[in-house]
MARKOL-793053 format. One record per residue (C-alpha): residue number from 1; residue in one letter; x, y, z. Coordinates in Angstrom, 3 decimals, padded with zeros to 6 digits. Example, Ala and Ser with C-alpha at 12.3 -4.5 7.8 and 13.67 -1.06 7.14 Angstrom:
2
     n   res         xx         yy         zz
     1     A    012.300   -004.500    007.800
     2     S    013.670   -001.060    007.140
This chain:
501
     n   res         xx         yy         zz
     1     X    008.616   -027.950   -019.565
     2     X    012.180   -027.006   -021.358
     3     X    010.652   -026.164   -024.714
     4     X    007.878   -024.145   -022.924
     5     X    010.556   -021.902   -020.813
     6     X    012.626   -021.523   -023.491
     7     X    009.627   -019.910   -025.845
     8     X    009.009   -017.980   -022.293
     9     X    012.292   -016.219   -022.642
    10     X    012.135   -016.106   -026.331
    11     X    008.993   -014.106   -026.246
    12     X    010.349   -011.959   -023.640
    13     X    013.520   -011.405   -025.155
    14     X    011.823   -009.329   -027.845
    15     X    013.259   -005.653   -028.568
    16     X    009.597   -004.319   -028.521
    17     X    009.029   -006.002   -025.137
    18     X    012.608   -004.822   -023.573
    19     X    011.693   -001.582   -024.657
    20     X    008.182   -001.700   -022.852
    21     X    009.649   -002.916   -019.645
    22     X    012.692   -000.103   -019.523
    23     X    010.410    002.502   -020.709
    24     X    007.431    001.638   -018.403
    25     X    009.903    001.428   -015.661
    26     X    011.028    004.844   -015.669
    27     X    007.353    005.722   -016.194
    28     X    006.431    004.177   -013.258
    29     X    009.182    005.448   -010.998
    30     X    008.708    009.214   -011.928
    31     X    004.735    009.065   -011.765
    32     X    004.779    006.858   -008.442
    33     X    006.944    009.265   -006.822
    34     X    004.372    012.263   -007.336
    35     X    001.844    013.553   -004.797
    36     X   -001.236    012.601   -005.605
    37     X   -000.960    010.396   -008.880
    38     X   -001.462    006.968   -007.692
    39     X   -000.070    003.094   -008.823
    40     X   -003.743    002.652   -009.867
    41     X   -003.325    005.903   -012.038
    42     X   -000.311    005.215   -013.734
    43     X   -001.323    001.753   -014.796
    44     X   -004.461    003.127   -015.885
    45     X   -002.952    005.587   -018.120
    46     X   -000.814    003.502   -020.204
    47     X   -004.340    001.302   -021.293
    48     X   -004.360    003.429   -024.243
    49     X   -000.776    002.693   -025.476
    50     X   -001.310   -000.695   -025.296
    51     X   -003.677   -000.793   -028.003
    52     X   -000.590   -000.514   -030.231
    53     X    001.602   -003.008   -028.618
    54     X    001.529   -007.109   -028.630
    55     X    000.380   -009.048   -026.196
    56     X    003.526   -009.860   -024.159
    57     X    004.913   -006.086   -024.651
    58     X    001.418   -004.964   -023.508
    59     X    001.215   -006.668   -020.162
    60     X    004.786   -005.886   -019.851
    61     X    003.845   -002.324   -019.563
    62     X    001.245   -002.711   -017.074
    63     X    003.730   -005.067   -014.679
    64     X    006.566   -002.788   -014.883
    65     X    004.737    000.541   -013.891
    66     X    002.823   -001.009   -011.372
    67     X    005.847   -002.413   -009.789
    68     X    008.220    000.566   -010.095
    69     X    004.900    003.418   -008.793
    70     X    004.651    001.287   -005.890
    71     X    008.333    001.058   -004.688
    72     X    008.662    005.173   -006.140
    73     X    005.560    006.296   -003.545
    74     X    008.103    005.642   -000.637
    75     X    010.411    008.480   -002.065
    76     X    008.512    011.744   -001.142
    77     X    007.055    009.946    002.023
    78     X    010.877    009.468    002.810
    79     X    012.149    013.038    002.038
    80     X    009.173    014.958    002.612
    81     X    006.785    013.023    004.665
    82     X    004.641    013.111    001.890
    83     X    003.372    009.165    000.634
    84     X    003.500    009.029   -003.261
    85     X    000.964    005.844   -002.988
    86     X   -001.678    004.876   -000.950
    87     X    000.509    001.885    000.631
    88     X    003.425    004.183    001.333
    89     X    001.350    006.114    004.443
    90     X    001.384    002.841    006.637
    91     X    004.937    003.267    007.132
    92     X    005.610    007.136    005.706
    93     X    006.230    008.623    009.517
    94     X    008.929    005.830    010.253
    95     X    010.747    006.682    007.284
    96     X    010.587    010.489    007.281
    97     X    012.252    010.177    011.321
    98     X    014.998    008.223    009.772
    99     X    015.242    011.205    007.216
   100     X    015.153    013.861    010.149
   101     X    018.463    011.688    011.877
   102     X    020.325    011.918    009.125
   103     X    019.533    008.174    007.467
   104     X    017.581    009.044    004.312
   105     X    019.929    007.091    002.167
   106     X    019.222    004.056    004.616
   107     X    015.285    004.443    004.863
   108     X    015.337    004.627    000.831
   109     X    017.527    001.522    000.620
   110     X    015.161    000.083    002.932
   111     X    012.579    000.744    000.735
   112     X    014.192   -000.555   -002.523
   113     X    015.784   -003.776   -001.344
   114     X    013.256   -005.391    000.735
   115     X    010.804   -003.979   -002.001
   116     X    012.555   -005.919   -004.611
   117     X    013.565   -008.833   -002.745
   118     X    009.686   -009.116   -002.109
   119     X    008.647   -008.677   -005.316
   120     X    011.022   -011.487   -006.886
   121     X    009.387   -013.641   -003.806
   122     X    006.214   -013.011   -004.364
   123     X    006.874   -014.068   -008.130
   124     X    008.212   -016.924   -006.779
   125     X    005.155   -018.107   -005.207
   126     X    002.976   -016.749   -008.150
   127     X    004.843   -019.833   -010.281
   128     X    004.760   -022.720   -007.701
   129     X    001.903   -021.822   -005.376
   130     X   -000.375   -020.242   -007.847
   131     X   -003.296   -022.724   -007.938
   132     X   -002.745   -023.456   -004.034
   133     X   -003.175   -020.112   -003.256
   134     X   -006.187   -019.518   -005.571
   135     X   -008.278   -022.354   -003.844
   136     X   -007.239   -020.443   -000.535
   137     X   -008.860   -017.550   -001.682
   138     X   -011.937   -019.245   -002.711
   139     X   -012.606   -020.917    000.659
   140     X   -012.906   -016.586    001.927
   141     X   -016.652   -015.558    001.733
   142     X   -017.635   -012.015    002.942
   143     X   -017.608   -013.498    006.589
   144     X   -014.083   -013.527    006.461
   145     X   -013.397   -010.638    004.286
   146     X   -015.286   -008.404    007.285
   147     X   -013.246   -009.915    010.094
   148     X   -010.177   -009.624    007.417
   149     X   -010.963   -005.642    007.213
   150     X   -011.836   -005.534    010.632
   151     X   -008.278   -006.819    011.822
   152     X   -006.845   -004.183    009.454
   153     X   -008.801   -001.347    011.244
   154     X   -007.296   -002.555    014.531
   155     X   -004.127   -001.698    012.996
   156     X   -004.729    002.028    014.013
   157     X   -004.083    001.272    017.640
   158     X   -001.369   -001.006    017.304
   159     X    001.119    002.090    014.282
   160     X   -000.226    004.428    016.643
   161     X    002.017    006.565    018.695
   162     X   -000.394    008.729    020.779
   163     X   -002.403    007.021    023.014
   164     X   -005.059    004.329    021.460
   165     X   -007.956    005.824    022.155
   166     X   -006.970    009.002    019.772
   167     X   -006.314    006.678    016.707
   168     X   -009.498    005.154    017.158
   169     X   -011.176    007.955    017.139
   170     X   -008.770    009.204    014.337
   171     X   -009.710    005.795    012.458
   172     X   -013.674    005.916    012.791
   173     X   -013.834    009.578    011.713
   174     X   -011.831    007.767    008.582
   175     X   -015.145    005.575    008.530
   176     X   -017.566    008.371    008.741
   177     X   -015.812    010.010    005.189
   178     X   -015.930    006.338    003.635
   179     X   -019.963    006.635    004.101
   180     X   -020.108    009.762    002.346
   181     X   -022.116    008.854   -001.208
   182     X   -024.201    005.987   -002.644
   183     X   -021.782    003.240   -003.256
   184     X   -023.276    001.332   -000.004
   185     X   -025.642   -002.189   -000.268
   186     X   -028.230    000.186    000.133
   187     X   -027.538    002.595   -002.815
   188     X   -028.894    004.907   -000.329
   189     X   -027.244    009.044   -000.602
   190     X   -025.694    009.540    002.705
   191     X   -023.970    012.599    003.970
   192     X   -024.223    014.315    000.298
   193     X   -025.906    017.571    001.839
   194     X   -027.167    017.802   -001.887
   195     X   -024.382    017.846   -003.569
   196     X   -023.852    015.718   -006.783
   197     X   -019.900    015.648   -005.959
   198     X   -020.266    013.964   -003.250
   199     X   -022.689    010.776   -004.850
   200     X   -019.668    009.074   -005.963
   201     X   -017.976    009.435   -002.463
   202     X   -014.755    010.221   -001.246
   203     X   -011.910    008.301   -002.859
   204     X   -008.503    007.777   -000.501
   205     X   -006.378    010.020   -002.975
   206     X   -007.837    013.155   -002.055
   207     X   -008.102    012.367    001.574
   208     X   -004.030    011.245    001.350
   209     X   -002.665    014.236    000.027
   210     X   -004.670    016.253    001.781
   211     X   -003.857    014.958    005.511
   212     X   -000.189    014.574    004.537
   213     X    000.799    017.054    001.927
   214     X   -001.470    019.941    002.281
   215     X   -001.333    019.623    006.082
   216     X    003.108    018.958    006.026
   217     X    002.997    022.470    004.100
   218     X    000.415    024.557    006.239
   219     X    002.701    023.210    008.966
   220     X    005.908    024.156    007.649
   221     X    004.130    027.713    006.990
   222     X    003.404    028.277    010.939
   223     X    006.898    027.942    011.829
   224     X    009.185    030.631    012.127
   225     X    012.082    028.361    012.414
   226     X    011.227    024.880    010.662
   227     X    013.766    022.111    011.818
   228     X    016.875    021.329    009.618
   229     X    016.871    018.019    007.640
   230     X    020.313    016.873    007.270
   231     X    020.896    017.332    003.428
   232     X    024.432    015.680    002.572
   233     X    025.167    013.917   -000.412
   234     X    024.023    011.041   -000.728
   235     X    026.285    007.877   -000.268
   236     X    025.764    004.165   -001.136
   237     X    021.732    003.582   -001.087
   238     X    022.374   -000.336   -000.434
   239     X    025.270    000.369    002.145
   240     X    024.135   -002.326    005.200
   241     X    021.377   -003.761    002.954
   242     X    022.651   -007.431    003.230
   243     X    023.414   -007.362    007.091
   244     X    019.644   -006.008    007.408
   245     X    018.696   -008.797    005.542
   246     X    020.770   -010.901    007.640
   247     X    019.762   -010.001    010.790
   248     X    015.973   -008.972    009.924
   249     X    014.952   -012.231    009.069
   250     X    012.040   -013.159    010.464
   251     X    010.491   -009.691    009.590
   252     X    011.541   -010.373    005.799
   253     X    009.795   -013.779    005.791
   254     X    006.558   -012.718    007.791
   255     X    006.082   -009.685    005.556
   256     X    006.618   -011.750    002.584
   257     X    003.895   -014.255    003.579
   258     X    001.502   -011.887    005.016
   259     X    001.929   -010.004    001.699
   260     X    001.354   -012.995   -000.407
   261     X   -001.898   -014.152    001.156
   262     X   -003.188   -011.128    001.103
   263     X   -002.260   -010.420   -002.391
   264     X   -004.260   -013.185   -003.251
   265     X   -007.511   -012.129   -001.653
   266     X   -009.815   -010.290   -004.161
   267     X   -010.252   -006.428   -003.207
   268     X   -007.457   -006.144   -000.467
   269     X   -004.157   -005.464   -002.895
   270     X   -001.140   -003.606   -001.287
   271     X   -002.370   -001.051    000.498
   272     X   -003.721   -003.830    003.148
   273     X   -001.055   -005.669    003.047
   274     X    000.994   -002.518    004.207
   275     X   -001.080   -001.460    007.098
   276     X   -000.959   -005.334    008.113
   277     X    002.739   -005.604    007.973
   278     X    003.489   -002.931    009.736
   279     X    001.725   -003.565    012.583
   280     X    002.603   -007.027    012.830
   281     X    006.164   -005.386    012.946
   282     X    005.201   -003.540    016.139
   283     X    003.523   -005.905    017.970
   284     X    005.842   -008.652    017.652
   285     X    008.879   -006.261    018.248
   286     X    011.180   -006.754    021.181
   287     X    011.057   -002.684    021.124
   288     X    008.134   -001.231    019.839
   289     X    008.719    001.775    021.766
   290     X    011.459    002.616    019.006
   291     X    008.561    002.206    016.279
   292     X    008.009    005.881    014.838
   293     X    011.514    006.914    016.009
   294     X    013.581    006.083    012.912
   295     X    013.287    001.964    013.400
   296     X    014.034    000.034    010.387
   297     X    012.276   -003.117    011.539
   298     X    008.663   -001.748    010.532
   299     X    010.046   -000.341    006.998
   300     X    011.504   -003.580    006.181
   301     X    008.254   -005.667    007.103
   302     X    006.027   -003.185    005.063
   303     X    008.211   -002.579    002.071
   304     X    008.608   -006.894    001.656
   305     X    004.896   -007.132    002.131
   306     X    003.859   -004.577   -000.413
   307     X    005.528   -005.815   -003.503
   308     X    004.985   -009.432   -002.756
   309     X    001.172   -008.636   -002.508
   310     X    001.498   -006.895   -005.823
   311     X    003.021   -010.184   -007.710
   312     X    000.509   -012.732   -005.983
   313     X   -002.479   -010.401   -006.749
   314     X   -002.389   -011.665   -010.474
   315     X   -002.808   -015.954   -008.862
   316     X   -006.922   -014.994   -008.799
   317     X   -006.628   -012.705   -012.121
   318     X   -004.972   -015.272   -014.567
   319     X   -006.912   -018.029   -012.775
   320     X   -009.970   -016.722   -012.816
   321     X   -010.633   -013.340   -014.187
   322     X   -010.539   -011.829   -010.600
   323     X   -009.171   -008.832   -009.812
   324     X   -006.975   -008.842   -006.727
   325     X   -006.730   -005.465   -006.291
   326     X   -007.556   -001.802   -009.055
   327     X   -003.747   -002.658   -010.685
   328     X   -005.228   -006.422   -011.842
   329     X   -008.355   -004.931   -012.631
   330     X   -007.031   -002.549   -015.285
   331     X   -004.574   -005.860   -016.185
   332     X   -007.712   -008.341   -016.702
   333     X   -008.958   -006.072   -019.026
   334     X   -005.695   -005.763   -021.251
   335     X   -005.239   -009.579   -021.120
   336     X   -008.807   -010.137   -022.655
   337     X   -008.140   -007.288   -025.393
   338     X   -004.967   -009.675   -026.212
   339     X   -006.587   -012.723   -026.710
   340     X   -005.019   -013.648   -023.203
   341     X   -008.325   -014.739   -021.565
   342     X   -007.970   -015.596   -017.525
   343     X   -008.879   -018.836   -016.716
   344     X   -007.117   -022.163   -016.165
   345     X   -006.687   -022.570   -019.921
   346     X   -004.530   -019.890   -020.037
   347     X   -001.976   -022.213   -017.807
   348     X   -001.954   -024.828   -020.482
   349     X   -002.856   -023.511   -024.223
   350     X   -001.002   -020.561   -023.698
   351     X    002.024   -021.672   -021.171
   352     X    004.452   -020.095   -022.695
   353     X    002.918   -016.647   -022.455
   354     X    002.694   -017.268   -018.901
   355     X    006.105   -017.858   -018.257
   356     X    006.820   -014.942   -020.254
   357     X    004.667   -013.128   -017.290
   358     X    006.772   -014.707   -014.918
   359     X    010.279   -013.795   -016.356
   360     X    009.331   -010.155   -017.123
   361     X    008.035   -009.936   -013.188
   362     X    011.375   -011.185   -012.217
   363     X    013.002   -008.757   -014.867
   364     X    011.143   -005.634   -013.531
   365     X    012.115   -006.037   -009.873
   366     X    015.791   -006.637   -010.559
   367     X    015.656   -003.555   -012.829
   368     X    014.396   -001.941   -010.011
   369     X    017.428   -001.606   -008.172
   370     X    019.792    000.431   -010.507
   371     X    016.845    002.037   -011.808
   372     X    015.918    003.061   -008.406
   373     X    019.066    003.805   -007.427
   374     X    019.063    006.809   -010.452
   375     X    015.533    008.062   -009.206
   376     X    016.860    008.446   -005.263
   377     X    019.617    010.256   -006.135
   378     X    017.970    012.553   -008.678
   379     X    015.207    013.478   -005.801
   380     X    017.890    014.138   -003.628
   381     X    018.263    017.269   -004.977
   382     X    015.181    017.844   -002.743
   383     X    016.934    018.347    000.681
   384     X    019.342    020.778   -001.030
   385     X    016.621    023.036   -002.295
   386     X    015.234    025.623   -000.385
   387     X    012.211    024.818    001.768
   388     X    009.571    027.220    000.111
   389     X    010.835    026.301   -003.560
   390     X    009.940    022.452   -003.014
   391     X    006.664    023.587   -001.022
   392     X    005.225    025.428   -003.805
   393     X    006.071    022.816   -006.240
   394     X    004.154    020.282   -003.972
   395     X    001.086    022.473   -003.740
   396     X    000.940    022.525   -007.728
   397     X    001.709    018.665   -007.891
   398     X   -001.039    017.774   -004.949
   399     X   -003.669    020.206   -006.972
   400     X   -002.858    019.226   -010.345
   401     X   -002.938    015.472   -008.738
   402     X   -006.117    015.662   -007.170
   403     X   -007.770    017.309   -010.189
   404     X   -006.103    014.454   -012.586
   405     X   -008.076    011.534   -010.217
   406     X   -011.552    012.111   -011.874
   407     X   -010.782    015.664   -013.917
   408     X   -013.148    017.331   -011.258
   409     X   -012.084    020.643   -009.745
   410     X   -014.106    019.796   -006.537
   411     X   -011.760    017.494   -005.995
   412     X   -009.057    020.108   -005.779
   413     X   -011.088    021.955   -002.830
   414     X   -011.683    018.153   -000.753
   415     X   -008.307    018.133   -000.808
   416     X   -007.516    021.463    000.938
   417     X   -010.512    020.936    003.342
   418     X   -008.665    017.900    004.382
   419     X   -005.331    019.569    004.726
   420     X   -006.916    021.652    007.232
   421     X   -008.346    018.634    008.942
   422     X   -005.132    017.345    008.880
   423     X   -003.366    019.737    010.304
   424     X   -005.843    020.558    013.247
   425     X   -005.684    016.614    014.236
   426     X   -001.664    016.178    014.133
   427     X   -001.552    019.234    016.090
   428     X   -003.988    018.152    018.775
   429     X   -002.262    014.627    018.265
   430     X   -004.549    013.045    016.573
   431     X   -002.559    010.634    013.820
   432     X   -003.726    011.151    010.411
   433     X   -002.159    007.895    009.206
   434     X   -005.564    005.928    011.036
   435     X   -007.869    008.565    009.660
   436     X   -006.592    007.363    005.610
   437     X   -006.838    003.543    007.164
   438     X   -010.336    004.002    008.220
   439     X   -011.234    005.531    004.412
   440     X   -009.485    002.654    002.781
   441     X   -010.700    000.165    004.914
   442     X   -014.112    001.396    005.759
   443     X   -016.423    000.549    002.005
   444     X   -014.876   -003.399    002.602
   445     X   -016.259   -003.707    006.400
   446     X   -019.114   -002.312    005.530
   447     X   -020.278   -004.402    002.346
   448     X   -019.000   -007.499    003.718
   449     X   -020.830   -007.054    007.202
   450     X   -024.243   -006.244    005.412
   451     X   -023.745   -009.020    002.866
   452     X   -023.007   -011.550    005.049
   453     X   -026.013   -010.568    007.317
   454     X   -028.139   -010.724    004.196
   455     X   -026.410   -014.309    003.506
   456     X   -027.231   -015.358    006.571
   457     X   -030.599   -014.216    006.767
   458     X   -029.959   -011.553    009.865
   459     X   -027.969   -014.355    011.839
   460     X   -024.385   -013.384    013.305
   461     X   -023.582   -017.435    013.918
   462     X   -021.720   -017.883    010.718
   463     X   -019.242   -014.804    011.474
   464     X   -017.856   -016.895    014.545
   465     X   -019.131   -020.832    013.367
   466     X   -016.792   -020.650    010.167
   467     X   -012.972   -022.017    011.200
   468     X   -011.097   -019.392    008.880
   469     X   -013.644   -016.637    010.377
   470     X   -013.509   -017.665    013.588
   471     X   -009.501   -017.284    013.596
   472     X   -009.837   -014.099    012.442
   473     X   -012.491   -013.076    014.505
   474     X   -010.011   -014.206    017.982
   475     X   -007.048   -012.176    016.457
   476     X   -009.435   -009.191    015.732
   477     X   -010.787   -008.772    019.070
   478     X   -006.803   -009.378    020.197
   479     X   -005.661   -006.451    018.331
   480     X   -009.010   -004.786    019.662
   481     X   -008.519   -005.807    023.912
   482     X   -004.554   -005.348    023.386
   483     X   -004.082   -001.858    024.552
   484     X   -006.514   -002.377    027.564
   485     X   -004.453   -005.522    028.568
   486     X   -001.308   -003.399    028.225
   487     X   -002.947   -000.054    030.050
   488     X   -004.099   -003.329    033.115
   489     X   -000.351   -004.632    033.375
   490     X    001.187   -000.751    033.684
   491     X   -001.081    000.122    036.300
   492     X   -000.628   -003.263    038.119
   493     X    002.862   -002.871    037.875
   494     X    002.697    001.124    039.246
   495     X    000.931   -000.218    042.015
   496     X    003.267   -003.014    043.128
   497     X    006.408   -000.942    043.066
   498     X    005.342    001.074    046.364
   499     X    004.818   -002.595    048.005
   500     X    007.843   -003.976    046.727
   501     X    009.972   -000.642    048.024
């Protein structure tokens, strides 16, 4: 075993591999911080470059770029309320609220520090529990996936600062958007209105960019005197993070566990992990009323979760060749191309290569801290620039990023449409985060539900008779009924107060 480990270190500490890690890390940080360019896109654009690399260097570029992009998506969310990646959307409002309070470096420090810790812990889970986690993932069928996705949808009521009915209405609008196109179990065109551009459906990136970035620009244009954001020079980015680590151990541990479990499940990924973890942070918090006002609990839990899920998402990919998310789907193609065919034999016949991958994961998350600090300091100039200059650049990035998603001008029009929708929703108190959640989860809910009904010949009994499905169903109904319970308790308390007097 020691010989294999030393061989893994030797494979990693080659000049070409180290250059690949550093170069891909810087590239991932830049791409992830640009609105409209996701971690998946950052990874996909690297594939042609990997043709000319050694196997370990090729996989190292995928690992480093994706880890950095997931973190750096938090930077525009903190500074401008514009998430760089879908995984950042769950806690963008919380991070931006801290920036408005003059705590931008604290918010960014939390995102950086706990993302790095989450990535390292997720890597340890990949090393220690890979076979166990993969076995657990294979016990999940479409019945369990339905309840898991449905539970994710119920997060809309938990993360909303506005009334739960408005959050649910916004979520239903997101579900409606996810129905567009022919990518449904029946393969029937829905809500396309005869437009070929809509046959492929509406991706989450144009929605995300529209409702957050374009809507934010429209709000800035509508305000005669926009709110001033403190833009003093950033102090120590990591100041106070160790104290937060010690005082928020339950949030960090819970976020890591949720991220690891969700990451293992094929098709889930960092997006779902961030939403579920942020909702759980609010649900179990002793001060849930502080969420949305610049409270660190949700940032800590969600930040620890999304990077932990990134590492554990490689478990089904390496063991069985089943992608845990879109990033590992791309990685599987690179593995096959380089002769590292996924499967149980990969852990025996090419054990040194597997150890090399583990080492790369740990190195990527360690160097995330110094490189992330440099990126944050470079980004801090955003707060010192005139607002009209920043917004002009953001408009350009939104147009370029949305066009680059599918090389289609229609996507730019979609971004503009969702910008108007997001502006109107926010003006009337409807949370746009719930809309994005509906778009992200909608396809998974529908496909899992229809496939399960086909399997059970139309019976709903297996949705409740399977042990794991029954537990997830109970959790889903608890999340669904929780707002009603809270409302009844408040009403009863209000009725008892006059009697007490």
